[in-house]
C-alpha positions as CSV (number, residue, x, y, z in Angstrom):
1,M,110.4,67.5,54.7
2,D,113.0,69.0,52.6
3,S,115.4,69.4,55.3
4,L,117.9,71.7,53.6
5,Q,115.2,73.6,51.9
6,D,113.1,73.6,55.0
7,L,115.9,75.3,56.9
8,V,114.8,78.3,55.0
9,V,111.2,77.4,55.0
10,G,110.2,77.4,58.6
11,G,111.1,78.0,62.2
12,L,109.7,76.1,65.1
13,S,106.2,77.0,64.0
14,K,106.2,75.2,60.7
15,A,104.5,72.2,59.5
16,S,105.6,70.6,56.3
17,A,103.9,67.9,54.2
18,M,105.6,65.0,52.6
19,P,104.6,65.6,49.0
20,P,107.4,66.0,46.5
21,T,107.2,69.8,46.2
22,L,107.3,70.0,49.9
23,M,110.9,69.6,50.6
24,A,114.0,70.7,48.9
25,L,117.0,70.0,50.9
26,G,117.8,69.2,54.4
27,I,120.5,71.7,54.5
28,S,118.4,74.8,54.1
29,V,116.3,73.9,57.0
30,L,118.5,75.8,59.5
31,I,119.1,78.9,57.7
32,L,115.7,80.1,57.1
33,G,114.8,83.2,58.8
34,M,116.3,86.7,59.2
35,A,115.0,87.0,62.7
36,Y,116.9,84.2,64.3
37,T,117.5,83.8,68.0
38,L,120.6,82.5,69.7
39,T,119.9,81.4,73.2
40,S,121.8,79.3,75.7
41,P,121.9,75.6,75.0
42,G,118.5,73.9,75.5
43,R,118.0,70.7,77.3
44,R,120.4,67.9,76.6
45,R,119.4,65.5,73.8
46,I,120.5,62.4,75.8
47,G,118.2,61.5,78.7
48,S,119.0,62.7,82.2
49,A,120.0,59.2,83.2
50,S,123.1,59.6,81.1
51,K,124.8,62.8,82.3
52,P,128.2,63.6,80.9
53,Q,131.0,62.5,83.2
54,G,134.7,63.2,83.2
55,P,136.7,66.2,82.0
56,E,136.4,67.8,78.7
57,K,138.5,65.9,76.2
58,A,140.4,67.9,73.6
59,P,140.5,66.0,70.3
60,K,143.4,66.4,67.9
61,D,143.8,68.8,65.1
62,D,141.9,71.7,66.6
63,A,138.6,69.7,66.7
64,P,136.0,71.0,69.2
65,T,136.2,69.7,72.7
66,I,133.9,66.7,73.5
67,K,132.3,65.8,76.9
68,P,132.2,62.0,77.3
69,L,129.0,60.2,78.3
70,A,130.8,57.7,80.5
71,G,128.7,54.7,81.5
72,L,126.0,55.5,79.0
73,D,123.5,52.7,78.4
74,W,122.2,53.7,75.0
75,K,119.4,51.1,75.1
76,A,117.9,52.9,78.1
77,V,117.8,56.3,76.5
78,E,114.3,57.2,75.3
79,P,114.1,59.3,72.1
80,T,113.8,63.0,72.9
81,K,110.2,64.3,72.7
82,H,110.5,67.5,70.6
83,R,107.2,69.5,70.8
84,P,107.8,72.6,68.7
85,W,104.3,73.5,67.5
86,K,103.0,77.1,67.6
87,P,99.6,78.4,66.4
88,L,101.0,80.8,63.8
89,Y,103.6,80.0,61.2
90,H,106.3,82.6,60.4
91,I,109.4,82.1,58.4
92,T,112.1,82.3,61.1
93,M,115.3,80.5,61.8
94,A,114.6,80.1,65.5
95,L,118.1,79.0,66.3
96,Q,119.6,78.0,69.7
97,A,123.2,77.8,70.6
98,D,124.4,74.2,70.7
99,T,127.5,72.5,72.0
100,P,130.0,70.5,69.8
101,S,129.5,67.5,72.1
102,E,125.8,67.2,71.0
103,L,126.5,67.1,67.2
104,I,125.6,63.4,67.2
105,T,122.8,62.0,69.4
106,V,121.9,58.4,70.2
107,D,119.0,56.6,71.9
108,A,117.3,53.3,72.1
109,D,116.4,53.3,68.4
110,Y,120.1,53.5,67.3
111,L,120.7,49.9,66.2
112,D,117.4,49.7,64.2
113,R,118.0,53.0,62.6
114,V,121.6,52.5,61.5
115,S,120.8,48.9,60.3
116,L,118.1,50.4,58.1
117,R,120.5,53.1,56.8
118,R,123.0,50.5,55.8
119,Q,120.3,48.7,53.8
120,L,119.2,51.9,52.1
121,I,122.7,52.8,51.2
122,S,123.2,49.4,49.5
123,R,119.8,49.6,47.8
124,H,119.8,53.2,46.6
125,G,123.4,54.0,46.0
126,D,124.1,57.5,44.6
127,T,120.5,58.6,45.4
128,V,121.5,58.8,49.0
129,H,125.2,59.9,48.9
130,A,127.4,61.8,46.5
131,C,130.5,64.0,46.5
132,L,131.8,66.5,44.0
133,P,135.6,67.0,43.6
134,A,135.3,70.2,45.6
135,G,134.0,68.2,48.6
136,V,136.6,65.5,48.9
137,E,138.7,67.3,51.5
138,A,135.6,68.1,53.6
139,V,134.3,64.6,53.5
140,G,137.7,63.2,54.6
141,E,137.9,65.7,57.4
142,L,134.4,64.8,58.6
143,H,135.1,61.1,58.4
144,Q,138.3,61.4,60.5
145,F,136.8,63.7,63.0
146,L,133.7,61.6,63.7
147,L,135.5,58.2,63.8
148,R,138.8,59.2,65.4
149,D,137.7,62.0,67.7
150,H,134.0,62.6,68.3
151,L,132.3,59.2,68.6
152,P,134.9,57.3,70.7
153,S,135.2,60.3,73.0
154,R,131.5,61.1,73.4
155,F,130.2,57.5,73.5
156,P,132.9,55.3,75.0
157,T,130.5,52.5,75.7
158,M,129.5,52.3,72.1
159,F,132.6,53.1,70.1
160,R,136.3,52.6,70.7
161,L,139.7,53.0,68.9
162,R,142.2,50.2,68.5
163,D,145.4,49.6,66.7
164,Q,146.9,52.7,68.3
165,G,144.0,54.8,67.0
166,R,144.2,53.6,63.5
167,R,140.9,51.7,63.6
168,F,137.4,52.6,64.7
169,E,135.2,49.9,66.2
170,N,131.4,50.1,66.6
171,L,130.6,48.0,69.6
172,V,126.9,48.0,68.8
173,T,127.0,46.8,65.2
174,G,130.3,44.9,65.4
175,R,131.5,46.9,62.3
176,S,135.0,48.5,62.2
177,F,136.7,50.9,59.8
178,P,140.1,52.7,59.5
179,T,140.0,56.1,61.1
180,A,141.8,57.5,58.1
181,A,139.3,58.4,55.4
182,P,139.4,56.1,52.3
183,E,140.6,57.6,49.0
184,D,137.1,57.3,47.6
185,P,135.0,60.0,49.3
186,E,131.7,58.1,48.6
187,A,133.1,55.2,50.5
188,A,133.7,57.5,53.4
189,L,130.1,58.8,53.1
190,R,128.8,55.3,53.2
191,V,130.7,54.6,56.5
192,L,129.3,57.7,58.0
193,G,125.8,56.9,56.8
194,E,125.7,53.5,58.5
195,T,127.5,54.7,61.7
196,V,125.3,57.6,62.8
197,E,121.6,58.5,62.4
198,E,122.2,62.0,61.3
199,D,121.9,62.9,57.6
200,M,124.6,65.3,56.5
201,F,125.2,67.9,53.8
202,L,128.5,69.7,53.3
203,L,128.6,73.2,51.8
204,L,131.4,75.4,50.7
205,G,131.4,79.2,50.3
206,E,132.0,80.6,46.8
207,P,131.8,84.2,45.4
208,E,128.3,83.3,44.2
209,G,127.2,81.8,47.5
210,H,127.3,78.5,49.4
211,R,127.2,75.3,47.3
212,A,126.3,71.8,48.4
213,V,129.4,69.7,47.6
214,A,128.7,66.4,49.3
215,F,125.9,64.6,51.2
216,V,124.7,61.4,52.8
217,C,121.0,61.4,53.3
218,C,119.2,58.1,54.0
219,F,116.0,59.7,55.4
220,P,114.8,62.3,52.9
221,S,111.2,63.4,53.5
222,G,109.6,63.8,50.1
223,F,112.6,64.9,48.0
224,D,115.4,63.4,45.9
225,P,118.6,64.4,47.8
226,S,120.8,63.7,44.8
227,T,119.3,66.6,42.9
228,K,120.7,69.1,45.5
229,V,124.4,68.4,45.2
230,G,126.2,71.0,43.2
231,K,123.5,73.6,43.7
232,L,123.8,77.0,45.5
233,L,121.5,77.7,48.4
234,R,119.3,80.0,46.3
235,E,118.9,77.3,43.7
236,I,118.1,74.7,46.4
237,H,115.4,77.0,47.7
238,E,113.8,78.1,44.5
239,P,110.5,76.2,45.3
240,V,110.2,77.8,48.8
241,P,107.5,80.5,49.1
242,S,109.0,83.9,50.1
243,Y,112.6,82.7,50.0
244,D,113.7,86.0,48.3
245,R,112.9,87.8,51.6
246,I,115.5,85.8,53.5
247,G,118.0,84.5,51.0
248,P,120.7,87.3,51.5
249,S,120.5,87.0,55.3
250,M,120.8,83.2,55.0
251,E,124.0,83.5,53.0
252,R,125.5,86.0,55.5
253,F,124.7,83.7,58.4
254,F,126.4,80.7,56.7
255,S,129.5,82.9,56.1
256,K,129.7,83.9,59.8
257,I,129.4,80.4,61.4
258,E,132.4,79.8,63.6
259,V,134.2,76.6,64.5
260,G,132.9,75.2,67.8
261,K,129.9,77.6,67.7
262,N,127.2,75.1,66.6
263,V,123.6,76.1,66.4
264,K,120.4,74.0,66.3
265,R,116.7,74.2,65.5
266,T,113.8,71.9,64.9
267,N,111.7,71.6,61.8
268,W,108.4,69.7,61.6
269,S,105.9,68.2,59.1
270,I,103.1,65.8,59.0
271,Q,103.1,62.5,57.0
272,T,100.4,59.9,56.5
273,H,102.8,56.9,56.4
274,T,105.5,55.4,58.6
275,D,108.4,55.7,56.2
276,L,111.7,57.3,57.2
277,F,113.0,57.0,53.6
278,H,110.4,59.0,51.6
279,Y,112.0,59.6,48.3
280,D,110.2,61.7,45.6
281,R,110.9,64.3,42.9
282,H,110.3,68.0,43.2
283,D,109.5,68.2,39.5
284,K,106.3,66.4,40.1
285,P,103.4,68.8,40.8
286,A,101.8,68.5,44.2
287,S,98.2,67.6,44.2
288,D,95.7,69.8,46.1
289,A,93.0,67.2,45.9
290,P,91.9,66.6,49.5
291,L,92.0,63.1,50.9
292,A,88.9,61.7,52.5
293,A,89.2,60.7,56.2
294,E,88.8,57.0,55.2
295,E,91.8,57.3,52.9
296,I,94.1,58.1,55.8
297,D,95.1,55.4,58.3
298,M,95.4,57.5,61.4
299,N,97.5,54.7,63.0
300,K,100.2,55.4,60.4
301,A,100.0,59.2,60.5
302,H,103.0,60.8,62.2
303,A,104.5,64.1,63.1
304,R,108.0,64.1,61.5
305,I,110.5,66.3,63.4
306,E,114.1,67.0,62.4
307,L,116.6,68.2,65.0
308,Q,118.9,70.2,62.8
309,T,122.4,71.5,63.4
310,L,124.8,73.9,61.6
311,S,128.5,73.7,62.4
312,R,131.8,74.5,60.6
313,L,134.7,72.1,60.0
314,P,138.1,73.7,61.1
315,K,140.3,72.6,58.2
316,S,138.2,72.7,55.0
317,R,136.0,75.4,56.4
318,A,133.0,73.6,55.1
319,V,129.6,74.2,56.7
320,L,128.0,71.0,57.9
321,F,124.3,70.8,58.0
322,S,123.1,67.7,59.8
323,F,119.8,66.5,61.0
324,K,118.3,63.6,62.9
325,T,114.7,62.6,62.1
326,Y,112.1,61.7,64.7
327,L,108.7,60.2,64.0
328,Y,105.9,60.6,66.6
329,P,102.6,58.8,66.0
330,L,99.7,61.3,66.0
331,R,97.8,59.0,68.3
332,D,100.5,59.4,70.9
333,L,100.3,63.2,70.6
334,K,96.6,62.9,71.2
335,E,97.1,60.8,74.3
336,E,99.5,63.5,75.6
337,G,96.7,66.0,75.2
338,L,98.5,67.8,72.4
339,G,96.0,67.1,69.6
340,P,94.4,70.6,69.5
341,Q,97.8,72.3,69.7
342,V,99.1,70.3,66.7
343,A,95.9,71.0,64.8
344,D,96.2,74.8,65.5
345,A,99.8,74.7,64.3
346,I,98.8,72.9,61.0
347,E,96.1,75.5,60.3
348,G,98.6,78.2,61.3
349,L,100.6,77.4,58.2
350,K,98.2,79.6,56.1
351,K,97.9,82.4,58.7
352,G,101.4,83.7,59.1
353,N,103.8,85.7,57.0
354,A,104.1,82.9,54.4
355,P,100.6,81.7,53.7
356,D,101.6,79.7,50.6
357,M,103.4,77.4,52.9
358,W,100.0,75.7,53.5
359,R,100.0,74.5,49.9
360,Y,103.8,74.0,49.7
361,K,103.6,71.6,52.5
362,G,100.8,69.6,51.0
363,A,98.3,70.5,53.8
364,P,95.3,70.8,51.3
365,Q,95.5,67.0,50.9
366,W,95.4,65.9,54.5
367,G,94.9,69.0,56.6
368,E,91.2,68.9,57.3
369,P,90.9,65.1,58.2
370,I,94.1,65.2,60.3
371,C,93.0,68.3,62.2
372,R,89.6,66.8,62.8
373,Y,91.2,63.7,64.1
374,L,93.5,65.6,66.4
375,R,90.7,67.5,67.9
376,S,88.4,64.5,68.3
């Protein structure tokens, strides 16, 4: 899914396809609707076996307070089961209040995921990370905050500081880095990309609107993330059906995000493959030609869900849009008894207030055989 673009595209009731025209930018995924809801924080992203212990720790430089997960065994933490499907699709933001402590999540997939991310960064270079001159300060701030303050405080069994706080050590991968950001902002982005699973976009407010100034995105879902940097939100969302109805509200929401007042939402789509890195170009027209059931390997078909977060950095005032990607095999959802519910949600794409989302998400290609399988 185009995370940023999907921020605008759908709330908890949206299904997106993986074709190129489906996604535009992970960042927009959070900002999507005018009718957003801020509720109390939902269930914790880390399993109940790893409850936060110890007092709130106040990081330096006005960074948000972080609750440590003392004694966390990350290998024992099952990936969270997000189940956001609803029978009718409406463009809404569907936001919930989040805590700064939960900006980054880890589970038993951590090592496999960050190892893959390191390979993708090496292989794809500036396709998966870039920084404009305007984003240098924000990238440095984010690098220092995560390596010096957030990760060692939140996950002390996985990350630690040494050399009097000047060096960050990843106890899982064995990699270590200076906590001070390197002069090259893209080097800083590469460090972040191989240290956490979350993909990240940084935006700065301008008189014209909010502009994407830096990103590291190893798990794009059907879009080329490098085409988003330098664009305003409205430009990022040009392919999104009915975006003009929510664009102004989206800009206002970005402007009002406060430091330490994070919000989160989920965004979902269907893909007929197992890839986390699904790179494509939006300038390629999406095909409406339906796939025959025999053309889809249902053992490879997945629901792809992004847990998305919006927050603000205190110094640069940049807005951070981050998202963690989860893949759930459709066969597992069937075994849970959720097959009909997911099928209803897919068909609900064309029944709500943005019926063109059905085509935008590529459902004409796979919708019928997938829904038939889910109900079988």
